[in-house]
VOGU-3710 file (C-alpha; in Angstrom, 3 decimals, decimal comma):
1> mrviiftflc> 16,083/44,756/-196,475  13,000/44,609/-194,233  10,819/46,044/-197,033  12,063/43,343/-199,392  11,383/40,637/-196,827  7,917/42,042/-196,100  7,007/42,058/-199,785  8,379/38,540/-200,298  6,359/37,165/-197,409  3,182/38,845/-198,606
11> lmsagsysat> 3,575/37,293/-202,049  4,541/33,916/-200,602  1,474/33,759/-198,403  -1,003/35,093/-200,913  -3,498/32,481/-201,984  -6,919/32,481/-203,550  -8,711/32,570/-200,186  -6,049/33,915/-197,843  -7,004/36,440/-195,202  -5,057/38,951/-193,127
21> fyidpingss> -5,671/39,519/-189,428  -4,271/42,211/-187,155  -3,041/41,978/-183,580  -2,379/45,117/-181,517  -1,364/44,932/-177,829  -2,073/48,634/-177,324  -5,379/49,160/-179,118  -6,701/45,610/-179,530  -9,128/43,424/-177,606  -9,615/39,690/-177,368
31> sndgsqelpw> -13,325/40,277/-178,106  -12,613/41,918/-181,487  -12,766/40,176/-184,860  -9,097/40,607/-185,869  -9,772/43,133/-188,609  -7,550/46,173/-189,083  -10,265/48,311/-187,482  -10,911/45,861/-184,622  -7,644/44,018/-183,978  -7,066/41,273/-181,478
41> rtlqevienr> -4,808/42,076/-178,539  -1,773/39,733/-178,414  -0,458/36,783/-180,360  -0,316/34,709/-177,195  -4,045/35,310/-176,626  -4,891/34,392/-180,225  -3,180/31,024/-179,788  -4,563/30,360/-176,313  -8,094/31,310/-177,430  -7,858/28,660/-180,195
51> liesqrwsap> -8,414/31,096/-183,039  -6,213/29,134/-185,463  -7,642/26,206/-187,420  -5,005/23,604/-188,194  -4,175/19,898/-187,993  -2,020/17,605/-185,867  -0,652/14,089/-186,068  -2,531/11,417/-184,156  -0,477/10,367/-181,146  1,596/8,457/-180,420
61> ysadstlenv> 3,236/9,410/-183,704  4,234/6,608/-186,069  4,459/5,948/-189,788  0,743/5,112/-189,652  -0,346/8,336/-187,951  -3,074/10,375/-189,583  -3,838/14,078/-189,452  -6,601/15,222/-187,104  -8,400/18,563/-187,346  -7,723/21,173/-184,669
71> nvgapvkagd> -9,961/24,160/-183,772  -12,443/23,519/-186,594  -14,159/26,700/-187,735  -11,599/29,054/-186,180  -11,107/32,266/-188,189  -7,367/31,894/-188,952  -6,678/29,166/-191,504  -3,820/27,790/-193,590  -2,492/30,435/-195,979  -3,502/33,374/-193,774
81> tlvlmsgyhg> -1,295/36,155/-192,392  -1,178/37,553/-188,862  0,135/41,121/-188,798  1,575/42,198/-185,456  1,592/45,792/-184,276  4,093/47,268/-181,819  3,940/46,092/-178,221  4,468/42,947/-176,183  2,770/39,832/-177,583  3,685/37,343/-174,857
91> dialdryina> 5,541/34,060/-174,598  4,640/32,204/-177,801  3,959/28,445/-177,949  2,721/26,661/-181,083  2,266/22,986/-180,190  0,905/20,559/-182,826  -0,166/22,989/-185,537  0,410/21,466/-188,998  -0,779/23,715/-191,808  -1,524/22,767/-195,405
101> ediviqagln> -0,073/26,155/-196,443  2,140/28,638/-194,645  0,612/30,738/-191,920  2,705/33,905/-191,746  3,286/35,800/-188,506  4,944/39,087/-189,395  5,563/42,576/-188,125  3,364/45,280/-189,568  5,053/47,937/-191,663  7,197/50,157/-189,384
111> qtptvssifi> 6,012/48,197/-186,332  8,187/46,593/-183,623  6,304/43,692/-182,033  8,101/41,958/-179,171  7,889/38,505/-177,585  9,921/36,911/-174,812  10,406/33,547/-176,591  9,007/31,327/-179,349  8,464/27,587/-178,943  7,246/25,494/-181,893
121> rssarwvisg> 6,723/21,734/-181,522  5,379/19,079/-183,881  4,233/21,736/-186,324  4,663/22,577/-189,995  4,493/25,512/-192,415  4,943/28,530/-190,196  6,770/31,728/-191,115  7,963/34,053/-188,329  9,261/37,415/-189,532  10,185/40,823/-188,159
131> lsvsnshspi> 9,783/40,126/-184,442  12,056/41,162/-181,606  12,627/38,122/-179,393  14,266/38,613/-176,008  13,975/37,683/-172,366  14,241/41,381/-171,613  10,846/42,082/-173,211  8,958/40,162/-170,531  7,088/42,495/-168,158  8,045/40,242/-165,257
141> adfhtgvlvd> 11,600/39,632/-164,028  11,648/36,081/-165,335  14,662/35,574/-167,565  14,232/32,768/-170,070  17,655/31,126/-170,056  16,974/28,316/-172,492  16,572/28,881/-176,242  14,784/31,993/-177,443  13,473/30,418/-180,674  13,124/26,669/-180,157
151> veshsfrgps> 11,686/24,453/-182,911  11,278/20,837/-181,832  10,313/17,507/-183,341  8,820/15,069/-180,838  8,783/11,287/-180,806  5,244/11,132/-179,332  3,611/14,239/-180,847  5,302/14,078/-184,242  7,931/15,881/-186,329  8,196/19,509/-187,315
161> seiriigndi> 9,011/20,665/-190,840  9,058/23,682/-193,150  9,535/26,336/-190,495  10,928/29,685/-191,651  12,528/32,121/-189,210  13,222/35,260/-191,225  14,386/38,778/-190,413  14,010/38,756/-186,622  16,080/40,402/-183,872  17,004/37,798/-181,247
171> fsapdvshws> 19,006/38,589/-178,099  19,300/37,818/-174,380  19,713/41,442/-173,326  20,387/44,635/-175,276  23,753/45,251/-173,591  26,190/42,649/-172,260  29,296/44,820/-172,076  29,134/44,732/-168,264  28,196/41,053/-167,888  30,435/38,882/-165,765
181> vedwanlgss> 30,986/35,156/-166,242  28,240/34,614/-163,651  25,859/36,886/-165,537  26,390/34,871/-168,728  25,661/31,662/-166,814  22,521/33,028/-165,143  21,063/35,366/-167,761  22,282/34,226/-171,171  20,013/32,398/-173,603  20,774/30,700/-176,902
191> gidiaaenst> 19,374/32,068/-180,152  17,769/29,474/-182,460  17,546/25,677/-182,174  15,683/24,160/-185,104  14,844/20,458/-185,394  12,628/20,536/-188,469  13,363/19,265/-191,958  13,275/21,636/-194,939  13,470/24,732/-192,788  14,988/28,177/-193,296
201> vanntiynir> 16,777/30,566/-190,948  17,528/33,753/-192,862  18,448/37,417/-192,378  18,143/37,340/-188,601  20,229/39,521/-186,283  21,243/37,342/-183,345  23,362/38,901/-180,640  24,334/38,749/-176,977  23,531/35,047/-176,744  25,092/31,733/-175,762
211> fgittfddha> 24,867/29,524/-178,875  23,702/31,227/-182,073  21,995/28,864/-184,550  21,833/25,066/-184,251  20,198/22,915/-186,930  19,444/19,287/-186,113  17,549/17,960/-189,140  18,200/17,622/-192,864  17,812/20,279/-195,546  18,262/23,349/-193,357
221> yvygnsiinf> 18,967/26,606/-195,180  20,822/29,125/-193,013  21,779/32,315/-194,807  22,274/36,036/-194,343  22,304/35,918/-190,541  24,447/38,122/-188,313  25,623/36,404/-185,117  27,548/38,772/-182,863  28,591/38,446/-179,208  28,146/34,766/-178,432
231> agdgmrglgn> 29,368/32,552/-175,595  29,427/29,106/-177,221  29,303/28,336/-180,943  28,123/30,764/-183,575  26,528/28,081/-185,777  26,173/24,298/-185,494  24,986/22,087/-188,329  24,131/18,475/-187,514  21,765/17,488/-190,314  22,517/16,348/-193,860
241> ysefnnnfva> 22,260/18,364/-197,088  22,141/21,704/-195,296  23,528/25,035/-196,456  25,158/27,815/-194,447  25,676/30,776/-196,752  26,529/34,470/-196,328  26,463/34,503/-192,532  28,547/36,864/-190,386  29,947/35,552/-187,074  32,047/37,622/-184,654
251> nafdingnhd> 32,967/38,216/-181,008  32,941/35,164/-178,780  33,009/35,382/-174,983  35,203/33,055/-172,918  32,999/32,081/-169,977  33,663/28,364/-169,463  35,612/25,389/-170,792  33,671/25,156/-174,064  35,879/25,304/-177,166  34,030/28,052/-178,961
261> dgfqswsrng> 33,592/27,671/-182,734  32,324/29,915/-185,471  30,797/26,783/-187,018  30,842/23,256/-185,642  29,496/19,865/-186,705  29,804/16,312/-185,473  28,409/12,921/-186,431  25,697/11,307/-184,330  25,063/7,619/-183,724  28,053/6,742/-185,865
271> qpvvgvilrn> 26,467/8,209/-189,009  28,384/10,651/-191,229  27,195/14,201/-191,783  26,575/14,357/-195,541  26,308/17,075/-198,165  26,815/20,231/-196,096  27,671/23,459/-197,929  29,509/26,324/-196,204  29,773/29,248/-198,593  30,526/32,997/-198,366
281> nhfitdfnhp> 30,559/33,110/-194,558  32,676/35,595/-192,566  34,253/34,873/-189,184  36,106/37,563/-187,200  37,660/37,175/-183,746  37,273/40,774/-182,610  34,801/43,054/-184,360  34,576/45,847/-181,767  34,195/43,292/-178,982  32,180/44,877/-176,129
291> npallsnfqg> 34,208/43,260/-173,322  37,805/42,484/-174,319  38,495/41,004/-170,890  36,259/38,044/-171,848  37,298/37,803/-175,506  37,504/34,221/-176,782  39,878/33,262/-179,576  37,218/31,062/-181,106  37,931/28,320/-183,628  36,711/28,900/-187,170
301> igafdgfyhd> 35,059/25,980/-188,974  35,580/22,962/-186,743  34,519/19,474/-187,826  36,470/17,172/-185,520  34,229/14,159/-184,915  33,429/12,806/-188,386  32,905/11,288/-190,724  31,983/14,084/-193,128  30,991/13,148/-196,677  30,567/15,358/-199,764
311> wivennvlqi> 31,037/18,738/-198,109  31,677/21,950/-200,042  33,582/24,655/-198,141  34,154/27,634/-200,427  34,524/31,420/-200,471  34,646/31,684/-196,694  36,637/34,500/-195,072  38,188/33,867/-191,658  40,203/36,470/-189,788  40,647/34,716/-186,472
321> ehwhgislyg> 43,200/34,037/-183,775  43,162/30,251/-183,425  45,035/27,538/-185,287  41,794/25,760/-186,232  40,747/27,939/-189,151  39,071/25,251/-191,276  39,588/21,744/-189,876  38,009/18,536/-191,160  38,810/15,312/-189,285  37,481/12,311/-191,154
331> arnctvinnt> 36,584/13,841/-194,523  35,544/11,946/-197,649  34,942/13,575/-201,029  35,043/17,052/-199,509  36,227/20,175/-201,345  37,818/23,144/-199,564  38,247/25,742/-202,295  38,857/29,503/-202,587  38,792/30,344/-198,902  40,802/33,105/-197,214
341> vidynddprm> 42,071/32,199/-193,737  44,469/34,579/-191,982  45,513/35,771/-188,525  43,460/38,340/-186,699  46,717/39,647/-185,251  50,363/38,650/-185,450  50,632/35,997/-182,730  52,612/33,220/-184,486  51,500/30,632/-181,902  47,887/30,819/-183,103
351> rpwirinphk> 48,314/31,179/-186,865  45,163/29,565/-188,348  45,363/26,684/-190,781  43,273/24,811/-193,309  43,692/21,241/-192,118  42,565/17,818/-193,336  43,163/15,023/-190,821  42,235/11,358/-190,584  39,307/10,435/-188,389  40,153/10,382/-184,702
361> ngthgegniv> 40,134/6,578/-184,824  42,947/6,705/-187,405  40,829/5,886/-190,466  41,941/7,847/-193,513  39,639/9,874/-195,688  39,591/9,843/-199,461  38,749/11,976/-202,467  39,322/15,358/-200,785  40,473/18,508/-202,586  42,122/21,591/-201,046
371> rnnigrivie> 42,595/24,185/-203,784  42,873/27,931/-204,499  42,993/28,918/-200,844  44,963/31,651/-199,121  46,129/30,377/-195,758  48,379/27,959/-193,947  47,783/24,492/-195,391  48,237/21,377/-193,235  47,416/18,066/-194,913  47,768/15,062/-192,617
381> dsgtvsdhnl> 45,582/12,687/-194,617  46,763/10,668/-197,609  43,353/10,903/-199,288  43,685/14,603/-200,161  44,837/16,489/-203,265  46,237/19,939/-202,460  47,183/22,452/-205,174  47,161/26,143/-206,164  47,139/27,302/-202,543  49,084/30,330/-201,260
391> spsnaefsny> 50,452/30,668/-197,745  51,717/34,211/-197,202  53,436/35,173/-193,985  51,928/37,878/-191,814  54,548/40,293/-193,110  53,301/39,725/-196,666  49,612/40,472/-196,018  49,946/44,090/-197,108  51,059/42,805/-200,524  47,895/40,704/-200,829
401> fvgrnnfdlh> 44,949/42,583/-199,320  43,326/45,995/-199,541  43,182/46,501/-195,767  43,740/43,590/-193,444  43,585/45,867/-190,361  40,153/47,120/-191,489  38,793/43,599/-192,112  39,009/44,146/-195,860  40,540/41,019/-197,381  39,743/41,881/-200,979
411> lnaqspaiga> 42,796/41,565/-203,199  44,722/44,699/-204,029  45,807/45,406/-207,591  49,295/43,909/-207,105  48,266/40,840/-205,122  50,193/37,636/-205,875  46,841/35,834/-205,559  45,600/37,282/-208,855  45,451/34,496/-211,438  47,054/32,018/-209,031
421> gsfkkapvqd> 44,090/29,644/-208,881  42,824/26,746/-210,964  39,504/26,540/-212,781  39,018/22,922/-211,635  35,948/22,825/-209,359  36,358/26,524/-208,554  33,122/28,308/-207,554  31,671/30,315/-210,414  31,331/33,413/-208,203  33,412/34,889/-205,411
431> adgtprvkri> 32,225/35,816/-201,904  30,700/39,056/-203,247  28,943/37,365/-206,153  31,486/38,565/-208,703  31,765/36,044/-211,567  35,000/34,121/-211,964  35,337/34,081/-215,749  38,651/35,006/-217,378  40,885/33,834/-214,547  40,714/32,312/-211,092
441> dagayqar> 42,275/34,253/-208,240  43,254/32,466/-205,035  41,172/33,178/-201,953  37,573/34,159/-201,456  37,614/37,278/-203,644  38,339/38,047/-207,265  40,351/41,226/-207,766  38,356/43,967/-209,467
//
């Protein structure tokens, strides 16, 4: 996967006049020219020494702001690539760097560059790929307990946009199996906060953290991430027209009164959250949890403080131990189709449901569809059509799935879910990408 990502980034950044610079904490020097033979020393030094030519919005930012040149004549320019060699590259801050083309910061082939945190503010068109980001990398005992990768828009300095965080390892500490509640409070950091329109968070491994990924602005694309061992929410999506696809979320820690969620959203300033897509995501309560004493029975997809308009929730697989499997409170024109939502174990008190409720203020939704799902269906809102759903008991799971106890919820050859679905609005592929052509099976997977 890393080779594919590396090749993709090289092609994406290649332009007619693009250049590649090298940064090597072990063999480099700040007095070098950044060539492969004479690399610079650390990424932090490159930024602090103003070696990147860019632009910034005139401040205070407004609709009339213009772009000003920054570090004119510096060697690194829009479209260039910074290749990082193994070693510690510092605590990274990119403040007011708006590029006309992507500047790519990526790990060299077979290299493991490390940083303690990344902060990006009022900047645009940056790609960060292949880095290891952790408080534990800092050479001083100074744990960064905020957000490890923090992308911010600023009312005075200006917005951020088009930031891509791809293929990084992000964690508070390499091992949290021994952490107490106090350790989580004092040492735990969150993974990625991104307040930047048209941004991408993809193929990252995020683990041993508080909150995993939070998107604040519109058109965020969050896919292929693994979020394991978290003490908060796995993912939170607060912007409009965002997509959360093919992510894996498991193992929450119960350290405080937060109601932990695999995915959570809520409206802000009375405005609905519009056009969110949740597709092909997996949520598991206990996937070899490192500290069962602190295991949290986290909620699945929780959207309790709507309204939510025009959502698509399809092909998600939830094997959790909480009644809130997929819950939408205040939904309008939302489709919940071909999901599989079952118990992690056999506790009947916590059997998860797919639930559509009115808004908390009592206002009913409208135009919602719940179809082709496997799971307990609870419809409390008059504005919902529910059909072609199956609700097997725990005792019947062995008749449906290949191996529920091994987290394999593919349909077995005799499953009652085969052919039980409707073609109406069904996704054209299942959670594995298998086409749904001759028939529609209920749940997230087509039987082979």
